C-alpha positions as CSV (number, residue, x, y, z in Angstrom):
1,M,0.1,-0.1,0.0
2,G,3.0,2.4,0.2
3,T,3.0,3.2,-3.4
4,G,-0.9,4.3,-3.1
5,V,-2.1,1.9,-5.6
6,K,-5.5,0.4,-4.8
7,T,-5.8,-3.2,-4.4
8,C,-6.1,-4.8,-8.0
9,P,-7.4,-8.5,-7.7
10,T,-8.1,-9.1,-11.3
11,A,-7.2,-7.7,-14.7
12,T,-10.8,-6.6,-15.1
13,S,-10.9,-4.5,-11.9
14,T,-11.8,-1.0,-12.4
15,N,-8.7,-0.1,-10.3
16,S,-6.3,-1.5,-12.8
17,A,-5.6,-1.2,-16.4
18,Q,-7.1,-3.8,-18.7
19,T,-3.4,-4.9,-19.7
20,G,-2.5,-6.0,-16.1
21,D,-2.6,-5.2,-12.4
22,T,0.5,-3.2,-12.2
23,T,-0.9,-0.3,-14.1
24,P,-3.3,1.6,-11.8
25,T,-6.4,3.4,-13.0
26,A,-7.1,4.8,-9.4
27,C,-5.3,5.4,-6.4
28,L,-5.6,5.3,-2.5
29,E,-6.8,8.5,-0.8
30,G,-3.9,11.0,-0.5
31,Y,-2.4,10.0,-4.0
32,G,-3.1,11.3,-7.3
33,L,-2.8,9.4,-10.6
34,V,-0.2,11.0,-12.9
35,S,1.3,9.1,-16.0
36,N,-0.3,5.7,-14.8
37,T,1.5,6.3,-11.5
38,C,0.2,6.8,-7.9
39,T,1.9,9.7,-6.5
40,I,1.5,11.1,-3.0
41,C,-0.2,14.4,-2.8
42,A,2.2,17.4,-2.3
43,A,1.8,20.1,0.2
44,G,-1.1,22.4,-0.8
45,T,-2.9,19.6,-2.6
46,Y,-5.3,16.7,-1.8
47,A,-7.2,13.5,-3.3
48,A,-9.9,11.5,-2.3
49,D,-10.0,7.8,-2.3
50,G,-10.1,6.3,-5.7
51,A,-8.6,9.5,-7.6
52,T,-8.2,9.0,-11.3
53,G,-6.3,12.2,-12.0
54,A,-3.7,14.5,-10.3
55,C,-4.2,15.8,-6.8
56,T,-6.5,18.9,-6.3
57,N,-5.2,22.2,-5.3
58,C,-6.5,23.6,-2.0
59,P,-8.8,26.6,-2.8
60,A,-7.6,30.2,-2.8
61,G,-7.5,31.8,0.6
62,T,-6.2,28.6,2.2
63,Y,-3.0,26.5,2.7
64,L,-1.8,23.1,3.6
65,T,1.7,22.4,4.8
66,T,1.5,18.4,4.9
67,T,1.5,15.7,2.2
68,G,-0.7,12.8,1.5
69,N,-4.0,14.8,2.4
70,N,-7.4,13.3,1.2
71,D,-10.1,15.9,1.9
72,V,-10.5,19.8,1.2
73,A,-11.3,20.1,4.8
74,D,-7.6,19.6,5.5
75,C,-6.8,22.9,3.9
76,V,-6.4,25.6,6.5
77,A,-8.0,29.1,6.0
78,C,-6.0,32.2,6.0
79,D,-6.7,34.7,8.8
80,A,-9.1,37.5,8.3
81,G,-8.1,40.1,5.9
82,K,-5.5,37.8,4.1
83,G,-5.8,35.7,1.0
84,S,-3.5,33.2,-0.8
85,P,-3.6,31.6,-4.3
86,A,-4.8,28.1,-4.9
87,G,-2.4,25.3,-3.9
88,S,-0.6,27.4,-1.4
89,D,1.7,25.2,0.8
90,A,2.6,27.6,3.7
91,A,1.1,30.1,6.0
92,V,3.5,32.8,4.7
93,D,1.7,32.5,1.2
94,C,-1.3,34.3,3.0
95,V,-0.8,37.9,2.4
96,T,-2.7,40.9,3.5
97,C,-5.0,42.2,0.9
98,T,-3.7,45.8,1.2
99,S,-0.4,44.5,-0.5
100,L,-2.6,43.4,-3.4
101,T,-5.3,45.6,-3.9
102,A,-4.9,49.4,-3.4
103,G,-7.2,50.5,-0.6
104,G,-8.2,47.1,0.2
105,K,-8.7,46.1,4.0
106,N,-10.3,42.6,3.7
107,C,-10.6,40.4,0.5
108,D,-12.8,37.7,-0.7
109,S,-11.1,34.3,0.4
110,T,-12.0,32.9,-3.1
111,A,-10.1,35.7,-5.0
112,M,-7.7,37.3,-2.9
113,T,-7.3,40.3,-5.1
114,V,-11.1,41.3,-4.9
115,P,-11.7,43.5,-1.7
116,T,-14.8,43.1,0.5
117,T,-14.2,46.2,2.6
118,C,-11.7,49.1,2.1
119,L,-9.3,51.2,4.3
120,D,-10.2,54.7,5.6
121,G,-10.5,57.3,2.7
122,Y,-11.6,54.6,0.4
123,V,-15.1,53.3,-0.7
124,L,-16.0,49.9,-2.1
125,N,-17.3,50.3,-5.8
126,T,-19.4,47.3,-6.6
127,A,-20.2,48.8,-10.0
128,A,-16.6,48.0,-11.0
129,T,-15.6,44.6,-12.3
130,P,-14.3,43.2,-10.2
131,D,-15.3,45.1,-7.0
132,A,-12.6,47.7,-6.2
133,C,-11.7,50.2,-3.5
134,V,-11.8,53.8,-4.9
135,Q,-10.1,56.7,-3.2
136,C,-12.6,59.3,-1.8
137,T,-12.4,62.4,-4.0
138,V,-12.9,64.7,-1.1
139,A,-9.7,65.7,0.6
140,N,-9.3,64.5,4.4
141,C,-12.3,62.2,4.1
142,N,-12.4,58.8,6.0
143,V,-15.9,57.5,4.8
144,C,-17.5,58.5,1.5
145,T,-20.1,57.2,-1.0
146,V,-19.6,56.4,-4.6
147,A,-20.9,59.3,-6.8
148,G,-17.9,60.2,-9.0
149,A,-16.5,63.8,-8.7
150,T,-19.3,64.5,-6.3
151,D,-18.7,61.9,-3.7
152,D,-20.6,62.5,-0.4
153,C,-18.1,62.5,2.6
154,T,-20.1,61.3,5.8
155,T,-17.1,61.2,8.1
156,C,-13.9,63.3,7.9
157,K,-10.5,62.6,9.3
158,S,-9.6,63.8,12.9
159,G,-9.5,67.5,13.1
160,F,-12.1,68.1,10.2
161,R,-15.9,68.3,10.1
162,A,-18.1,67.2,7.2
163,V,-20.0,69.7,4.8
164,A,-22.6,67.7,3.0
165,K,-23.0,67.8,-1.0
166,V,-25.3,70.2,-2.3
167,G,-26.7,69.3,-5.7
168,S,-23.8,68.8,-7.9
169,T,-21.3,70.6,-5.7
170,A,-19.1,68.1,-4.0
171,G,-19.2,67.7,-0.1
172,T,-16.0,68.9,1.7
173,C,-14.1,68.5,4.9
174,V,-13.4,71.8,6.8
175,A,-10.7,72.1,9.4
176,C,-12.0,72.6,12.8
177,A,-11.7,76.3,13.9
178,V,-9.9,75.3,17.4
179,A,-6.5,74.2,16.8
180,G,-5.9,70.5,18.1
181,C,-9.7,69.9,17.9
182,G,-10.6,66.3,17.1
183,T,-14.4,66.6,16.6
184,C,-16.3,69.7,15.8
185,T,-19.9,70.7,15.0
186,A,-20.9,73.6,12.6
187,G,-22.4,76.5,14.4
188,T,-22.0,80.3,15.3
189,P,-19.8,79.9,16.6
190,E,-18.4,76.3,15.8
191,V,-18.4,73.9,18.7
192,C,-15.2,71.8,19.6
193,N,-16.7,68.4,20.8
194,S,-13.5,67.0,21.8
195,C,-9.8,67.4,21.4
196,K,-7.4,65.1,19.4
197,E,-5.8,62.2,21.4
198,G,-2.8,63.5,23.2
199,F,-4.2,66.9,23.6
200,A,-5.5,68.6,26.8
201,K,-8.8,70.7,26.7
202,T,-9.2,74.1,28.2
203,L,-12.8,74.8,29.2
204,T,-14.5,78.1,29.5
205,S,-18.0,77.8,30.9
206,S,-18.0,74.1,30.0
207,V,-17.0,75.0,26.3
208,I,-13.6,73.8,24.9
209,T,-11.9,77.0,23.9
210,A,-8.5,75.3,23.4
211,C,-6.7,72.2,22.8
212,T,-3.1,72.0,23.8
213,D,-0.5,69.4,22.8
214,C,0.5,67.6,26.1
215,T,4.0,67.2,25.3
216,T,4.5,71.1,25.1
217,I,3.0,71.4,28.8
218,E,6.0,72.0,31.0
219,G,6.2,68.9,33.2
220,C,4.0,66.6,31.2
221,T,4.9,63.6,29.3
222,S,1.5,62.8,27.8
223,C,-2.2,62.6,28.4
224,T,-4.7,60.2,27.1
225,G,-8.4,60.6,25.9
226,D,-10.3,64.0,26.3
227,A,-8.1,65.1,29.1
228,T,-8.3,68.4,31.1
229,V,-5.0,67.9,32.8
230,C,-1.8,66.1,32.0
231,G,-2.1,62.4,32.5
232,V,1.7,61.3,33.0
233,A,4.1,63.7,34.7
234,K,7.7,64.1,33.8
235,P,10.3,63.2,36.4
236,G,10.5,65.8,38.9
237,W,6.8,66.6,38.7
238,F,3.8,65.2,40.0
239,L,-0.1,65.5,39.9
240,T,-2.0,66.4,42.9
241,T,-4.8,64.4,44.2
242,A,-7.3,67.3,44.0
243,S,-10.1,67.5,41.5
244,P,-9.2,68.5,39.0
245,A,-5.4,67.3,39.4
246,V,-2.8,70.0,39.1
247,L,0.5,69.5,37.7
248,T,3.1,70.6,40.2
249,K,6.9,70.6,40.4
250,C,8.5,68.5,43.0
251,P,10.2,70.5,45.8
252,A,14.0,70.8,45.6
253,G,15.8,67.9,47.0
């Protein structure tokens, strides 16, 4: 059985050639029939019991590192967001979609160059053949809809707010008026809702009037979230336990 040849009891067996038992017409599981010889399936391929042809490649989006496999279920799926060619024999064959398709984030496991979702700043155009990620036409846009040169931008990058499309006039992303502001809302005056990550907010009557880069604050290393004070003090400085905390320089010595 080590050759992968199925038992051929008579010359008329369907598992042997009509001219003699030594020439197989079908092989054991895990072997493919090539040039009248049963050959063990290589990594990346498989064959069921009774194969009458070459071993079958594992599907695109999968891989298989061992030899002599007999079922497509033996093929291992690539991690989410990755794809591979049919017949892949190593995990390294699974590559991220972004390296194959511009703007792609996740791809179809059966066709690794076809994206199913896109990176920020791109939108999936299902009208294309095949589907493709198209860069938003509005500068500083994160999420948009496909509409040619008049793309709607529904979500802008941090530090910008969306102005909706009007008629054939494209939407835009307008920079927040307060420097360092992460999200803002149109109004008179415009309202800063939160500062960017790493910025501390200054409140005046509960309204954010300034956002300061924490690394520029004396004695401050960094701050997280929508902070009002420094989050991590530099050596030689400390934050008081008062509310709100106060960044204070340590006494000499």
